[in-house]
Backbone bond lengths (Angstrom), bond angles and torsions (degrees), N, CA, C in turn:
res aa  C-N    CA-C-N  psi(-1)  N-CA   C-N-CA  omega(-1)  CA-C   N-CA-C  phi
1 X - - - 1.451 - - 1.523 108.50 -
2 X 1.337 116.06 131.15 1.465 120.43 -179.02 1.528 111.08 -74.42
3 X 1.311 115.34 162.85 1.466 119.85 178.30 1.522 110.85 -61.81
4 X 1.331 117.27 -38.01 1.468 120.23 179.24 1.530 110.38 -64.79
5 X 1.323 116.87 -38.99 1.471 120.22 178.56 1.525 110.50 -66.01
6 X 1.322 116.57 -37.58 1.466 120.71 178.11 1.525 110.40 -65.03
7 X 1.344 116.69 -45.46 1.468 120.59 178.45 1.522 109.90 -62.24
8 X 1.333 117.35 -41.84 1.463 120.83 179.03 1.524 110.58 -61.02
9 X 1.328 117.39 -41.38 1.464 120.88 179.35 1.529 110.42 -66.45
10 X 1.314 117.54 -44.18 1.468 121.11 178.02 1.519 109.92 -60.57
11 X 1.329 116.41 -45.48 1.460 120.79 179.04 1.520 110.82 -60.28
12 X 1.318 116.81 -46.27 1.468 121.49 179.00 1.527 110.54 -59.42
13 X 1.334 116.32 -45.40 1.468 121.01 179.64 1.526 111.34 -62.86
14 X 1.339 116.73 -42.80 1.462 120.74 -179.82 1.523 111.38 -65.66
15 X 1.321 116.28 -43.10 1.467 119.33 178.57 1.522 110.78 -62.88
16 X 1.313 116.14 -42.21 1.463 120.24 178.46 1.519 110.74 -62.75
17 X 1.334 117.05 -38.61 1.467 120.55 -177.77 1.521 112.69 -65.59
18 X 1.343 116.94 -23.82 1.465 119.00 178.11 1.533 111.56 -103.99
19 X 1.318 115.72 12.11 1.455 120.00 171.89 1.515 116.58 93.55
20 X 1.325 117.38 8.34 1.467 119.39 178.58 1.519 108.21 -94.98
21 X 1.322 114.87 113.87 1.457 119.72 -176.86 1.525 112.46 -125.93
22 X 1.336 117.23 8.70 1.449 119.79 -172.94 1.530 114.43 -91.52
23 X 1.311 119.02 -7.09 1.456 120.72 179.30 1.523 110.49 -82.31
24 X 1.328 115.05 139.83 1.462 119.46 176.57 1.526 109.43 -81.14
25 X 1.325 116.53 166.77 1.461 120.43 176.77 1.529 110.50 -59.55
26 X 1.338 117.22 -39.83 1.465 120.31 178.30 1.524 111.60 -61.93
27 X 1.317 117.47 -41.11 1.461 121.12 179.43 1.524 110.85 -64.81
28 X 1.315 116.78 -41.66 1.467 120.26 178.68 1.526 109.97 -64.63
29 X 1.327 117.66 -41.15 1.464 120.75 178.38 1.526 111.34 -65.37
30 X 1.330 117.54 -37.92 1.461 120.54 176.73 1.521 110.72 -63.39
31 X 1.328 116.79 -41.56 1.468 120.63 177.61 1.522 110.15 -63.18
32 X 1.332 117.40 -42.72 1.470 121.40 178.05 1.525 110.16 -60.86
33 X 1.325 117.77 -40.58 1.467 120.87 177.71 1.521 111.61 -62.62
34 X 1.325 116.69 -41.58 1.467 120.67 178.18 1.530 109.90 -63.53
35 X 1.325 116.86 -40.64 1.471 120.65 177.66 1.524 109.78 -58.92
36 X 1.335 117.45 -46.47 1.464 120.80 179.64 1.520 111.52 -64.16
37 X 1.333 117.78 -39.81 1.460 120.51 177.73 1.528 110.69 -62.26
38 X 1.325 116.59 -42.87 1.474 120.05 -179.76 1.523 110.80 -66.82
39 X 1.333 117.33 -38.97 1.469 120.47 177.14 1.517 109.95 -62.65
40 X 1.330 117.48 -43.60 1.461 121.35 178.54 1.520 110.85 -61.17
41 X 1.336 116.88 -44.56 1.463 120.68 177.68 1.525 111.32 -60.17
42 X 1.328 116.62 -42.85 1.470 120.52 178.77 1.519 111.77 -64.81
43 X 1.339 116.66 -40.87 1.463 120.12 178.29 1.528 110.48 -61.96
44 X 1.335 116.65 -42.40 1.463 120.28 179.07 1.524 111.18 -65.31
45 X 1.320 116.94 -41.35 1.460 120.76 178.84 1.527 110.78 -63.89
46 X 1.333 116.72 -43.31 1.463 119.78 178.81 1.518 111.58 -65.72
47 X 1.320 117.66 -38.65 1.462 120.97 177.81 1.524 110.29 -64.45
48 X 1.331 116.92 -40.81 1.463 120.68 178.61 1.527 110.50 -64.61
49 X 1.324 116.99 -41.92 1.472 120.24 177.78 1.522 110.85 -62.95
50 X 1.332 116.09 -42.16 1.457 120.56 179.98 1.524 110.29 -63.64
51 X 1.329 115.63 -42.67 1.461 120.32 178.58 1.521 110.83 -63.90
52 X 1.329 116.66 -44.03 1.463 120.35 179.04 1.530 110.59 -63.63
53 X 1.320 115.93 -39.90 1.462 120.85 179.56 1.524 110.15 -65.70
54 X 1.315 116.36 -42.75 1.471 120.89 -179.04 1.521 111.15 -66.72
55 X 1.315 117.38 -40.97 1.469 119.67 -179.41 1.527 110.54 -71.43
56 X 1.308 117.05 -30.12 1.471 121.12 176.60 1.505 111.76 -67.23
57 X 1.328 116.87 -36.78 1.468 121.35 178.08 1.522 111.23 -70.56
58 X 1.327 116.28 -34.69 1.462 120.38 -179.43 1.527 111.23 -68.35
59 X 1.330 116.67 -29.81 1.460 121.20 179.72 1.519 112.14 -74.39
60 X 1.306 117.98 -20.00 1.467 121.45 -175.54 1.497 112.61 -73.56
């Protein structure tokens, strides 16, 4: 099982636990994909900040 499938299952289970049952499996998978895209974007942004911070210290 892929990480995206695991996140989709967790999301589906969590939504069901709070009473949301109207989303289809495709909708839950799309939401999981968006979550992964946002995590990737955040990781890239943090890496860029770390790189900028490291290069700034080297210039000092």
